[in-house]
C-alpha positions in Angstrom: 78.1 -157.6 16.7 78.5 -157.8 20.4 78.1 -154.7 22.7 81.8 -154.1 23.1 82.4 -154.1 19.3 79.5 -151.7 18.8 80.9 -149.3 21.4 84.3 -149.4 19.8 82.8 -148.7 16.4 80.6 -145.9 17.7 83.7 -144.3 19.4 85.7 -144.1 16.2 82.8 -142.7 14.2 82.2 -140.1 17.0 86.0 -139.3 17.0 86.1 -138.8 13.2 83.1 -136.4 13.4 84.9 -134.5 16.2 88.1 -134.2 14.1 86.1 -133.0 11.1 84.4 -130.3 13.2 87.7 -129.1 14.6 89.2 -128.9 11.1 86.2 -127.0 9.8 86.4 -124.7 12.7 90.0 -123.9 12.1 89.4 -123.4 8.4 86.5 -121.0 8.9 88.0 -119.2 11.9 91.3 -118.4 10.2 90.5 -117.7 6.5 93.1 -116.2 4.1 92.8 -112.5 4.0 95.8 -110.2 3.5 97.8 -112.7 1.6 95.0 -113.6 -0.8 95.6 -113.5 -4.6 94.9 -110.1 -6.1 91.9 -109.8 -8.3 92.1 -109.0 -12.0 93.0 -105.5 -13.2 90.1 -103.4 -14.5 89.8 -100.7 -17.0 88.8 -97.5 -15.2 89.2 -93.9 -16.4 91.1 -95.1 -19.5 93.8 -96.9 -17.7 94.2 -100.2 -15.9 93.7 -100.3 -12.1 94.1 -102.9 -9.4 91.3 -104.8 -7.7 91.1 -101.9 -5.1 91.1 -99.2 -7.7 94.7 -98.0 -7.3 97.1 -97.5 -10.2 99.4 -100.3 -11.2 102.9 -99.1 -10.4 105.8 -101.5 -11.0 109.5 -102.2 -11.3 111.5 -104.2 -13.9 112.4 -107.9 -13.7 114.5 -108.7 -16.7 114.9 -112.4 -17.3 115.5 -112.3 -21.1 119.1 -111.2 -21.0 119.8 -110.8 -17.3 118.5 -112.6 -14.2 116.9 -109.9 -12.1 114.9 -112.3 -9.9 114.3 -110.1 -6.8 115.0 -111.3 -3.3 112.3 -111.3 -0.6 114.2 -108.4 1.0 114.0 -106.5 -2.3 110.3 -107.1 -2.5 109.6 -106.1 1.1 111.3 -102.8 0.5 109.6 -102.3 -2.9 106.2 -102.8 -1.4 106.4 -101.2 2.0 108.9 -98.4 1.4 108.7 -97.6 -2.3 105.0 -97.6 -2.9 105.0 -100.2 -5.8 102.6 -103.1 -6.4 103.8 -104.9 -9.6 106.6 -106.6 -11.5 107.1 -106.0 -15.3 108.7 -109.3 -16.4 110.7 -109.4 -19.7 110.5 -113.2 -19.8 112.4 -114.5 -22.9 113.5 -113.2 -26.3 113.9 -114.8 -29.7 117.6 -114.0 -30.0 118.3 -116.6 -27.4 118.0 -119.3 -30.1 116.1 -121.4 -27.6 112.6 -122.8 -27.8 109.9 -120.7 -26.1 109.5 -121.7 -22.5 113.2 -122.0 -21.9 113.0 -119.6 -18.9 109.9 -121.2 -17.4 111.5 -122.0 -14.1 112.7 -118.5 -13.5 109.4 -116.9 -14.6 107.4 -119.3 -12.4 109.6 -118.3 -9.4 108.9 -114.5 -10.0 105.2 -115.1 -10.6 105.0 -117.1 -7.4 106.8 -114.3 -5.5 104.3 -111.9 -6.8 101.4 -114.1 -5.7 102.9 -114.6 -2.2 103.4 -110.8 -1.8 100.0 -109.5 -3.2 101.7 -108.0 -6.3 100.7 -107.9 -10.0 102.7 -109.2 -13.0 102.9 -107.7 -16.5 104.5 -110.5 -18.6 106.0 -109.8 -22.0 108.4 -111.0 -24.6 111.7 -109.1 -24.2 113.7 -107.6 -27.0 117.1 -108.7 -25.7 118.7 -105.7 -27.4 116.8 -106.3 -30.7 114.3 -103.5 -30.0 112.0 -102.5 -32.9 111.7 -106.0 -34.4 109.8 -109.2 -33.7 109.9 -112.8 -34.6 106.4 -114.0 -35.5 107.1 -117.7 -34.9 108.5 -117.0 -31.5 105.6 -114.8 -30.6 103.2 -117.7 -31.4 105.3 -120.3 -29.6 105.7 -118.0 -26.5 102.0 -117.5 -26.0 101.2 -121.1 -26.8 103.4 -121.9 -23.8 102.7 -119.1 -21.4 99.1 -118.2 -22.3 97.5 -121.2 -20.7 100.2 -121.4 -18.0 99.0 -118.4 -16.0 95.5 -118.0 -17.4 94.0 -118.6 -13.9 96.5 -116.3 -12.2 94.2 -113.3 -11.6 97.1 -111.0 -10.9 98.9 -111.7 -14.2 98.5 -109.4 -17.2 99.9 -110.3 -20.7 101.7 -107.8 -22.9 102.0 -109.2 -26.5 105.6 -108.1 -27.4 107.9 -105.4 -26.3 108.5 -102.7 -29.0 107.7 -104.9 -32.0 108.4 -102.1 -34.5 110.6 -99.0 -34.7 109.2 -96.8 -33.3 105.7 -95.5 -33.5 102.5 -95.5 -35.5 101.8 -96.2 -38.2 102.8 -99.9 -37.8 103.2 -101.9 -41.0 100.9 -104.6 -42.0 103.1 -107.4 -40.7 103.2 -105.9 -37.3 99.5 -105.2 -37.2 98.7 -108.8 -38.4 101.0 -110.2 -35.6 99.3 -108.1 -33.0 95.8 -109.1 -34.2 96.7 -112.8 -34.4 98.4 -112.7 -31.0 95.4 -111.2 -29.4 93.1 -113.8 -30.8 95.5 -116.6 -29.8 95.9 -115.3 -26.2 92.2 -114.6 -25.8 91.5 -118.2 -26.8 94.1 -119.6 -24.4 93.4 -117.2 -21.5 89.8 -115.9 -21.9 89.8 -113.7 -18.8 93.4 -112.3 -18.8 93.9 -108.6 -19.5 96.0 -108.2 -22.7 98.2 -105.2 -23.5 98.8 -104.4 -27.2 101.2 -102.6 -29.5 103.8 -101.4 -27.0 104.7 -98.3 -28.9 108.1 -96.9 -28.2 106.9 -93.4 -29.0 103.5 -91.7 -28.7 103.9 -89.5 -31.8 101.3 -89.7 -34.5 98.5 -90.3 -31.9 95.6 -90.1 -34.3 97.1 -92.7 -36.6 97.9 -94.9 -33.5 94.3 -94.8 -32.3 93.0 -95.5 -35.7 95.1 -98.6 -36.3 94.4 -99.9 -32.8 90.6 -99.5 -33.3 90.9 -101.6 -36.5 92.4 -104.7 -34.8 89.1 -106.2 -33.7 90.0 -106.1 -30.1 87.4 -106.0 -27.2 88.9 -103.1 -25.2 86.9 -103.8 -22.1 89.6 -106.2 -21.1 92.6 -105.0 -23.1 94.7 -101.8 -23.4 97.5 -100.2 -25.4 100.9 -100.2 -23.9 103.2 -97.3 -24.7 106.7 -96.0 -23.9 107.9 -92.4 -23.7 111.0 -92.2 -25.9 111.3 -89.4 -28.5 109.1 -86.8 -26.7 111.8 -84.8 -24.8 110.8 -81.3 -24.1 107.2 -81.8 -25.2 106.2 -84.6 -22.7 102.9 -83.1 -21.5 101.6 -82.1 -25.0 102.6 -85.4 -26.5 101.1 -87.6 -23.8 97.9 -85.5 -23.6 97.4 -85.8 -27.4 97.9 -89.6 -27.2 95.4 -89.9 -24.4 92.8 -87.9 -26.1 93.2 -89.8 -29.4 92.8 -93.2 -27.5 89.9 -91.9 -25.4 88.0 -90.9 -28.6 88.2 -94.5 -29.7 87.3 -96.0 -26.3 90.8 -97.5 -25.8 92.6 -97.6 -22.4 96.4 -97.2 -22.1 99.3 -97.6 -19.7 103.0 -97.0 -19.8 105.2 -100.1 -19.5 108.5 -98.4 -20.1 109.3 -94.8 -19.5 112.4 -93.1 -20.9 114.8 -93.0 -17.9 116.0 -89.5 -18.8 112.4 -88.2 -18.4 111.4 -90.4 -15.5 110.7 -87.6 -13.0 108.8 -85.5 -15.6 106.7 -88.4 -16.9 106.0 -90.0 -13.5 104.7 -86.7 -12.2 102.4 -86.5 -15.3 101.2 -90.0 -14.9 100.3 -89.4 -11.3 98.6 -86.1 -12.2 96.6 -87.8 -15.0 95.9 -91.1 -13.3 97.9 -93.4 -15.7 99.4 -96.7 -14.6 103.1 -97.2 -15.1 105.9 -99.7 -14.7 109.3 -98.2 -14.3 112.3 -99.4 -16.4 114.3 -99.8 -13.2 115.1 -103.1 -11.7 113.3 -104.1 -8.5 116.7 -104.6 -6.8 117.8 -101.1 -7.7 114.5 -99.6 -6.6 114.9 -101.3 -3.2 118.6 -100.8 -2.6 119.7 -97.6 -4.4 118.0 -94.4 -3.3 119.3 -92.5 -6.3 117.7 -95.0 -8.7 114.2 -94.2 -7.5 113.2 -92.9 -4.0 115.4 -89.8 -4.0 114.1 -88.3 -7.2 110.5 -89.2 -6.3 111.0 -87.2 -3.1 112.9 -84.3 -4.6 110.3 -83.8 -7.2 107.4 -83.8 -4.7 105.8 -86.8 -6.4 103.3 -88.7 -4.2 100.5 -91.2 -4.2 98.5 -93.4 -1.8 100.4 -96.7 -1.9 98.8 -100.2 -1.6 101.3 -101.0 1.2 103.0 -98.9 3.7 102.8 -95.1 3.8 105.6 -93.9 1.4 105.2 -91.7 -0.7 101.8 -90.6 0.6 100.7 -87.1 -0.3 100.2 -84.6 2.6 96.9 -85.2 4.2 96.6 -88.9 3.3 98.3 -90.4 6.3 96.5 -91.2 9.5 94.9 -88.4 11.4 92.2 -87.8 13.9 89.0 -88.7 12.3 89.2 -91.6 10.0 91.3 -94.3 8.4 94.1 -92.2 7.1 94.0 -88.7 8.5 92.1 -85.5 8.5 91.3 -84.5 5.0 93.0 -87.5 3.5 91.7 -90.8 2.3 89.9 -91.3 5.5 89.5 -87.7 6.5 87.4 -86.4 9.3 84.3 -87.9 7.9 85.4 -91.5 7.8 86.8 -93.6 5.0 86.3 -91.0 2.4 85.8 -87.9 4.5 86.0 -84.3 3.8 88.6 -83.7 1.2 88.5 -87.1 -0.4 91.4 -89.4 -1.1 94.0 -86.8 -1.7 93.0 -84.2 0.9 91.2 -81.0 0.1 91.5 -81.2 -3.6 91.0 -84.8 -4.3 93.4 -87.2 -5.9 95.4 -84.6 -7.7 95.0 -81.7 -5.3 96.7 -78.5 -6.1 98.7 -80.2 -8.9 95.6 -80.1 -11.2 95.2 -78.4 -14.4 92.9 -75.5 -13.8 89.5 -74.8 -12.4 87.2 -77.7 -13.2 90.1 -80.0 -14.0 92.1 -82.0 -11.5 92.6 -78.9 -9.4 90.8 -77.8 -6.2 87.6 -79.7 -5.8 89.0 -83.0 -6.7 88.4 -85.5 -9.5 84.7 -85.5 -8.9 84.2 -82.1 -7.3 82.2 -81.1 -4.3 79.6 -83.6 -3.5 81.3 -86.5 -5.3 80.0 -88.3 -8.4 76.5 -88.5 -7.1 75.9 -84.9 -5.8 73.0 -82.7 -6.8 71.8 -81.9 -10.2 71.8 -84.6 -12.7 73.5 -87.8 -13.8 76.8 -86.3 -14.8 77.0 -82.5 -14.8 80.0 -80.5 -15.3 80.4 -77.8 -12.7 83.7 -76.3 -11.5 84.3 -79.0 -9.0 86.3 -81.4 -11.1 86.0 -83.9 -14.0 82.5 -84.8 -13.1 81.6 -81.7 -11.2 78.6 -81.1 -9.1 76.2 -83.3 -11.0 74.7 -86.5 -9.5 71.7 -87.9 -7.9 71.0 -86.2 -4.6 73.0 -83.9 -2.4 75.5 -85.6 -0.3 75.1 -89.2 -1.6 72.8 -91.8 -0.2 71.8 -89.8 2.8 72.9 -87.8 5.8 74.2 -90.3 8.3 72.9 -93.2 6.2 74.6 -96.0 4.5 77.3 -93.9 3.0 77.1 -90.7 5.0 76.9 -87.1 4.0 80.0 -87.1 2.0 78.6 -88.8 -1.1 79.1 -92.4 -2.1 81.5 -92.6 -5.1 84.8 -91.2 -5.8 87.2 -88.5 -4.8 86.0 -85.0 -4.4 84.9 -83.3 -1.2 82.4 -86.1 -0.9 85.1 -88.7 -0.8 85.4 -92.3 -2.0 83.4 -95.4 -1.5 82.7 -95.5 2.2 81.4 -93.4 4.9 80.7 -89.8 5.7 80.1 -88.2 9.0 77.6 -90.8 10.0 78.5 -93.6 7.7 77.7 -97.2 8.5 80.3 -99.6 7.0 83.6 -98.2 8.0 85.1 -95.5 10.0 84.4 -91.8 10.3 83.5 -89.8 13.3 80.2 -91.6 13.6 81.3 -94.7 11.8 80.2 -98.1 13.0 83.4 -100.0 13.8 85.1 -97.3 15.9 85.6 -93.6 15.9 89.2 -93.7 15.1 88.9 -95.8 12.0 89.8 -99.4 11.2 93.2 -98.8 9.6 92.1 -100.0 6.2 93.0 -98.3 3.0 89.6 -96.9 2.3 88.4 -100.0 0.4 84.6 -100.4 0.6 84.8 -104.2 0.8 85.4 -106.2 4.0 87.3 -109.5 3.9 85.7 -112.8 4.4 87.0 -113.2 7.9 84.3 -110.9 9.3 81.5 -113.3 8.3 83.2 -116.7 8.6 85.1 -116.2 11.9 82.0 -116.5 14.1 80.9 -119.7 12.3 84.5 -121.0 12.5 84.8 -120.2 16.2 81.5 -122.0 16.9 82.5 -125.0 14.9 85.9 -125.1 16.6 84.5 -124.9 20.1 81.9 -127.6 19.3 84.6 -129.9 17.9 86.9 -129.5 20.9 84.0 -130.1 23.3 83.1 -133.3 21.4 86.7 -134.5 21.5 86.7 -134.0 25.3 83.5 -135.9 25.6 84.8 -138.7 23.4 87.9 -139.1 25.6 85.7 -139.3 28.7 83.6 -142.0 27.0 86.6 -143.9 26.0 87.7 -144.1 29.6 
């Protein structure tokens, strides 16, 4: 090979390496962050919660008998101005007389919209007006089709079948066998997907319901019982509390996937008080475009929560303030990401709407000092569900890794990040800046913090090499 040919070869090799360096730099410097797929739901405090620990709160997308595919404008409003983070998709129904999978294109579109917008999906077989019955062959065919289809979609939850029997426990043997077989089928096809079972229309006979659920052979660490709120008018609090207690006694989590619309304000307020995830039986379009369908009764009934997106309907004290991420006494509070007062202000998540001293009332869900305050591993004190017990006054240490406010959840000690001198996030003495970093109080940083410097370096190196290559070419 002569000298000229060698120089040409070396030039193209050098240029290829430069391009690779630039590409790597761009990829590392600008990683996906806010639009990344949501992580799988978890079972916490006997309900399902999102990857950041918030409740799942959703709207209806009926594809079984209607086409309620939401527009992007609907979704933007639902997320940013209505405080919701999920779609409940009624995908198909056996009365269509079509083979399972007939609605796949529509379902795919809604699932893709959820992924694009950082939302969750609860996918179920609709009733199509045939509530209180099920078609066993269709259930099997449906999950054979959809089970593997979304098994790797970490934001998708499977609900076996909407209201398979009229209307409450005890379910008959055919229904129990269907639920048990469907669970085994789905678990085999989608090993990591959360599965919701039973979908009781009513929560009466709670002891019987808990007993039959516990006999299904289900691993409840990644499964839960779905329920609806029909037939409990006038006794909502007592009926729901009895149902929760029966399920808790068996170690079974629960969430509401369809509330009775005539009780929506009452039950939504109870779900927020008790920390129970819920999907509304109101279409996403109506939630977004019709104030009377959703937002007006939320406001008029003083119902509030800290949303995943936007600020509505944040409770007093949870929106930005002077000392931390989200306001004095709120989620960020004056002490940083968790601050004085915890996630829901001076009173924790539920604040003054709690149920008596030591419950969800003043003192917050975990009481003064947080989960890890002084006195023992759990403790009971008057400060909340967990009370004043824990492993050391104030958490990890005054001004240390997690500040004086305690390191775990919601009481006076706050949630997962910093206290007055906390290191990772915000607070008065927090490391990034005194005013807070505008995050939602999550204790985890995105990958951009660690990869951006590497990406920037690779990008600069690549560009420099390209310039040098051009000069050599001349």
